[in-house]
C-alpha positions in Angstrom: 75.5 126.1 10.8 77.5 129.1 9.7 81.1 129.7 10.5 80.0 132.6 12.9 77.7 130.2 14.8 80.5 127.6 15.2 82.8 130.3 16.5 80.2 131.4 19.0 79.6 127.9 20.2 83.3 127.3 20.6 83.6 130.4 22.7 80.7 129.4 24.9 82.2 126.0 25.5 85.5 127.6 26.3 83.8 129.9 28.8 82.0 127.0 30.3 85.2 125.0 30.8 86.8 128.1 32.3 83.9 128.5 34.7 84.1 124.8 35.7 87.9 125.0 36.3 87.4 128.2 38.3 84.7 126.6 40.4 87.0 123.5 40.9 89.9 125.7 42.0 87.6 127.6 44.4 86.3 124.3 45.9 89.9 123.0 46.3 90.8 126.3 48.0 87.8 126.1 50.3 88.8 122.5 51.1 92.4 123.4 51.9 91.1 126.3 54.1 88.7 124.0 56.0 91.5 121.5 56.5 93.8 124.2 57.8 91.1 125.4 60.2 90.6 121.8 61.5 94.4 121.3 61.8 94.9 124.6 63.6 92.0 123.9 66.0 93.6 120.5 66.8 97.0 122.0 67.6 98.0 122.0 71.2 101.1 123.3 73.1 102.5 119.8 72.9 101.6 118.9 69.3 105.0 119.7 67.6 106.9 118.2 70.5 105.0 115.0 70.1 105.7 115.0 66.3 109.4 115.5 67.0 109.3 112.8 69.7 107.7 110.3 67.3 110.3 111.0 64.6 113.2 110.7 67.0 112.0 107.4 68.3 111.1 106.0 64.9 114.5 106.9 63.4 116.6 106.3 66.6 119.7 104.9 64.8 123.0 104.1 66.6 123.2 103.3 70.2 122.8 99.6 70.9 123.1 97.5 74.0 124.6 97.7 76.6 123.1 101.1 77.3 124.5 103.2 80.1 122.3 104.1 83.0 123.0 106.2 86.1 125.5 105.6 88.9 122.7 105.3 91.4 120.5 102.1 91.8 117.4 101.8 89.5 114.2 102.2 91.5 111.6 101.7 88.8 111.3 100.7 85.2 108.4 102.1 83.0 107.6 100.6 79.6 106.5 102.9 76.8 105.8 102.4 73.1 109.1 101.8 71.5 111.1 102.6 74.6 111.5 102.2 78.3 112.5 104.6 81.1 114.6 103.8 84.2 114.1 106.0 87.3 116.9 106.2 89.7 117.5 108.4 92.8 118.9 111.2 90.7 118.1 110.6 87.0 115.4 109.7 84.6 116.9 107.8 81.6 114.8 106.8 78.5 116.2 104.2 76.0 114.7 102.9 72.8 114.3 99.2 72.4 117.2 99.4 69.9 119.4 100.7 72.8 119.5 104.3 71.7 119.5 106.9 74.6 116.5 109.2 74.0 116.5 111.2 77.3 118.7 111.7 80.3 117.3 114.1 82.9 118.6 114.9 86.3 115.9 115.5 89.0 116.0 116.7 92.6 113.2 114.7 94.0 114.1 113.1 97.4 111.8 110.2 96.8 110.9 110.1 93.1 107.8 108.4 91.8 106.7 107.9 88.2 103.7 106.6 86.2 103.5 106.1 82.4 101.0 106.1 79.5 101.8 105.0 76.0 104.3 107.7 75.1 104.4 109.9 78.1 105.3 109.7 81.8 104.8 111.8 84.9 107.6 112.3 87.5 106.7 113.6 91.0 107.6 113.4 94.7 104.9 112.4 97.2 104.4 115.3 99.6 105.6 118.0 97.1 103.5 120.0 94.7 105.4 119.7 91.4 104.6 117.3 88.6 106.9 117.0 85.5 105.5 115.6 82.3 107.8 114.0 79.7 107.4 112.3 76.4 110.1 109.8 75.4 112.6 112.5 74.4 111.9 115.7 76.3 110.2 117.5 79.2 106.9 118.8 77.8 105.3 120.4 80.8 105.8 121.2 84.5 102.8 121.8 86.8 102.5 123.0 90.3 99.3 121.9 92.2 97.8 123.6 95.2 98.2 120.8 97.7 100.7 118.0 98.4 100.7 115.1 96.0 99.6 111.7 97.1 99.8 109.9 93.8 99.5 110.5 90.1 98.7 108.4 87.0 98.6 108.9 83.2 96.1 107.5 80.7 97.3 106.0 77.5 97.2 109.3 75.6 98.7 111.2 78.4 95.8 112.7 80.4 97.0 113.4 83.9 95.2 112.3 87.1 96.7 113.9 90.2 95.6 112.7 93.6 96.4 115.4 96.2 95.6 116.5 99.7 92.7 118.9 100.2 92.0 121.8 102.5 88.4 120.7 103.3 88.4 117.0 102.4 90.7 114.0 102.9 91.9 114.3 99.2 91.0 115.6 95.8 91.5 114.2 92.3 92.5 116.7 89.7 92.2 115.8 86.0 94.3 117.6 83.3 93.8 117.0 79.6 96.9 115.9 77.6 97.0 118.7 75.0 98.0 121.6 77.2 97.5 120.2 80.7 94.7 122.5 81.6 92.6 121.3 84.5 89.2 120.0 83.4 87.8 118.4 86.6 88.2 118.1 90.3 86.7 115.3 92.4 86.7 115.3 96.2 87.0 112.4 98.6 85.8 112.7 102.2 86.7 109.2 103.5 89.7 107.4 105.0 93.2 107.7 103.8 93.4 108.1 99.9 96.8 106.8 98.7 96.6 105.6 95.0 95.0 106.5 91.7 94.8 104.4 88.5 93.8 105.7 85.0 92.1 103.8 82.3 93.9 103.6 78.9 91.4 105.8 77.2 91.4 108.4 80.1 87.7 108.4 80.8 87.8 106.5 84.1 89.9 106.7 87.2 90.1 104.4 90.3 91.0 106.0 93.6 92.1 103.7 96.5 91.2 104.8 100.0 92.6 102.8 103.0 90.3 102.5 106.0 89.5 100.3 109.0 86.3 98.4 109.7 85.3 95.6 112.1 87.4 93.0 110.2 90.6 95.1 110.0 92.3 97.0 107.2 90.2 97.5 104.0 90.2 99.5 100.8 87.4 101.6 99.6 87.6 101.9 95.8 86.0 104.8 94.0 85.4 104.8 90.2 85.3 108.3 88.7 84.1 109.2 85.2 86.3 112.0 84.0 84.3 112.5 80.8 81.0 112.8 82.6 82.5 114.7 85.6 80.9 112.3 88.1 81.5 109.5 90.5 80.3 106.2 89.0 80.3 103.9 92.0 82.3 102.8 95.0 82.9 99.4 96.6 84.8 97.9 99.5 87.7 95.4 99.4 88.5 93.5 102.6 92.3 93.8 102.1 94.8 96.5 101.0 94.9 97.1 97.3 98.5 97.4 96.1 98.2 97.8 92.3 95.8 97.2 89.4 94.8 98.2 85.9 91.8 98.7 83.7 91.3 96.1 81.0 88.4 96.9 78.7 85.3 97.4 80.8 86.8 95.8 83.9 89.1 96.8 86.8 91.7 94.3 87.9 93.0 94.7 91.5 96.0 93.0 93.1 95.9 93.3 96.9 98.1 92.1 99.7 95.9 89.0 99.9 94.1 88.3 96.6 93.5 88.9 92.9 90.1 90.6 92.2 88.2 91.6 89.1 85.3 94.1 89.0 82.9 95.5 86.5 82.5 99.2 86.1 79.4 99.1 88.3 81.4 97.7 91.2 80.2 94.1 90.8 82.8 91.5 91.6 83.4 89.0 88.8 86.4 87.0 90.0 88.4 86.3 93.2 91.5 84.3 93.9 93.2 84.2 97.2 97.0 84.3 97.6 96.9 82.4 100.8 99.4 83.4 103.4 102.0 84.5 100.8 103.1 88.1 100.9 103.6 90.0 97.6 107.1 90.2 96.2 106.6 91.5 92.7 104.0 91.7 89.9 103.6 92.4 86.2 100.2 93.9 85.7 99.2 95.5 82.4 96.1 95.5 80.2 96.0 93.1 77.4 98.7 90.8 78.9 99.0 88.1 81.5 99.1 89.3 85.1 102.0 87.6 86.8 102.3 87.7 90.6 105.3 86.6 92.6 104.6 85.8 96.2 106.6 84.7 99.2 109.8 85.8 101.0 113.2 85.8 99.4 114.8 85.2 102.8 113.0 81.8 102.6 113.0 81.4 98.9 112.0 77.8 98.9 108.5 78.8 99.8 108.1 81.3 97.0 105.1 81.0 94.6 104.3 82.3 91.1 100.7 82.8 90.0 99.6 83.8 86.5 96.2 85.1 85.4 94.9 85.3 81.9 94.4 88.4 79.8 90.8 89.0 78.8 89.0 86.5 81.1 91.3 87.3 84.1 91.3 83.8 85.5 94.0 81.7 87.1 96.2 80.0 84.5 98.7 78.3 86.8 100.4 78.3 90.1 104.1 77.3 90.6 105.7 76.6 94.0 109.2 76.1 95.3 110.8 78.4 92.7 113.7 79.9 94.7 114.5 83.6 94.9 112.3 85.8 92.6 113.8 89.3 91.9 111.3 90.4 89.2 108.5 89.1 86.9 107.5 90.0 83.4 104.7 88.8 81.1 103.4 89.0 77.6 100.2 87.8 76.0 101.3 84.2 76.2 104.5 83.9 78.2 105.6 84.5 81.9 109.2 85.2 82.9 110.8 85.5 86.2 114.3 86.6 87.2 116.2 84.5 89.8 119.9 84.6 90.8 121.5 84.7 87.4 118.7 83.0 85.5 115.6 84.0 83.7 112.9 81.3 83.4 110.3 81.3 80.7 106.9 79.6 81.1 103.9 79.1 78.7 100.3 79.6 79.6 100.1 76.0 80.9 102.8 76.7 83.5 105.3 74.6 81.5 109.0 75.6 81.5 109.8 76.6 77.9 113.4 77.9 78.3 116.0 79.2 80.7 118.4 82.0 80.0 121.6 83.1 81.8 121.4 86.6 83.3 123.7 88.9 85.2 123.6 88.3 89.0 123.3 92.1 89.5 120.1 92.3 87.3 117.2 94.0 89.2 114.5 94.2 86.6 113.6 92.5 83.2 111.8 93.7 80.2 110.6 91.5 77.3 111.0 92.9 73.8 112.2 90.5 71.1 114.6 89.2 73.7 115.2 89.9 77.4 116.4 93.3 78.5 118.1 93.2 81.9 118.3 96.3 84.0 121.5 96.4 86.0 122.6 99.1 88.5 124.7 100.8 85.8 123.5 99.6 82.5 120.7 98.0 80.4 121.8 94.8 78.5 119.9 92.7 76.1 120.2 89.0 75.3 118.8 87.0 72.4 
């Protein structure tokens, strides 16, 4: 091969390498462009607020317990991922599990109510038309619905289910997606007296409770609504008044004023356990954890009862009687706790007393997170 041929071949190889590099750069540019298109299409009005919220909670340094609350008495405690919120008559206060204050918001609701998902909560007043949506560190949206609010619930990712009055029906359920809280569905109810809504963790299913009367007395009609398919799935009747409940996998767990019930998504009952003649005092009901139910009357505390139901199979684990006053109950996947007159008692899944902890006599609620957090009228304190 001549020198000229060698030079020609070298030039051709150099041009080929240049074309390959240019094609590679072009492919990378197209990939980046496609990624940007995907990211931009996924952005919502709350995206950057949620990113900031996550960073603030993850790196919430300082603070520490005791954490200051409001001067007014705590009405409700809501557990979130990495934090908890305390609702009082005039404020909403959110505190990280390290004791750092993340949010302190005054409100003007006369009778405030709240419901939470994983990282968001909704604050509202029954009978009004305003709903305020918060993440753990800020107000992210405020909605005004057409009719008076009966109840509201959030799914795990923050989809909003607002149960309201209706002009032509007894109530309507409005569903708002969590990105920008645009309404995506309305379901109408024409029976009884609707009063409560539950949302599944994934946000695809809602349960609406409707109080009614039949020949046996007060009952609850439960409607399961598929928000993804925009349809009513089924309905079934419970011969008691449903107080609370939660979705756990493909089952709906109900706690009524008389019994503990478990249903499949087609309305078939799978489990039933009567509470006897014990009225409900307090309960800890959350998917993936033990459901603990305190029953009785604190004015006659010697007759109080604690019942615990397993996570997953949702069957009775144990019943304890004669426990004295019960102010609050809390549960994890394998432990049950109850607060009583300056003491917190810890039980395992067999109903055996594991430990006892001293608490403040003014404690109203307890939260379990690597120790016991007590909610007092003016502060949150944490023990070992």
